[in-house]
C-alpha positions, 0 to 999 in steps of 0.5 A: 967447274971451280968455285970461288971463295967468298971474300972475307970482310976486312972490317975491323971492330973494337970489342971492349973487354972486362967492365968497359964500354967504347964511347964516342965522345961528343964534340967540344963546344965552340959556343957557350949556351948563351950564344957567345962564339969562342975563338978557334983556339978555345973550346969547352971540353966535354965529358959526354958521349954515346955508347958504341960498344959494350963488353959482354960482362957489362951487358950481362950484369943487371947492375949496369943499365947501359945499352948501345947508343945511350948518351952518358956523362963520364969521368975522362981520367981513365978513358983510353983513346983509340986510334981508330978514326982520324978524328980520335973521338973513340975512347974505351972507358971503365964502366965505373967511370960512367957517372950518369946516363941521359934518359928521356922521361916517359 
């Protein structure tokens, strides 16, 4: 009796290397905080996002208190877009460009 080989997974993942993290940028705002809706062509650019993946180097370094799913504020100057999804909201960001992590008090 012949045995069949299990099918290999075709799921592609992105693993940052060095001192980098993969983030999913938050969507640009189409409404101001006071509730004013902006025209379709105007958006307020955001520089916040969620950590999706962390390089092993960052994960093992106690100087970088960043974990998956943290909401972060980052400098987009060195962010590298990843053409992985249709909406193109994934970016590889050097950990030095993360300027703040949002944490809940308590």
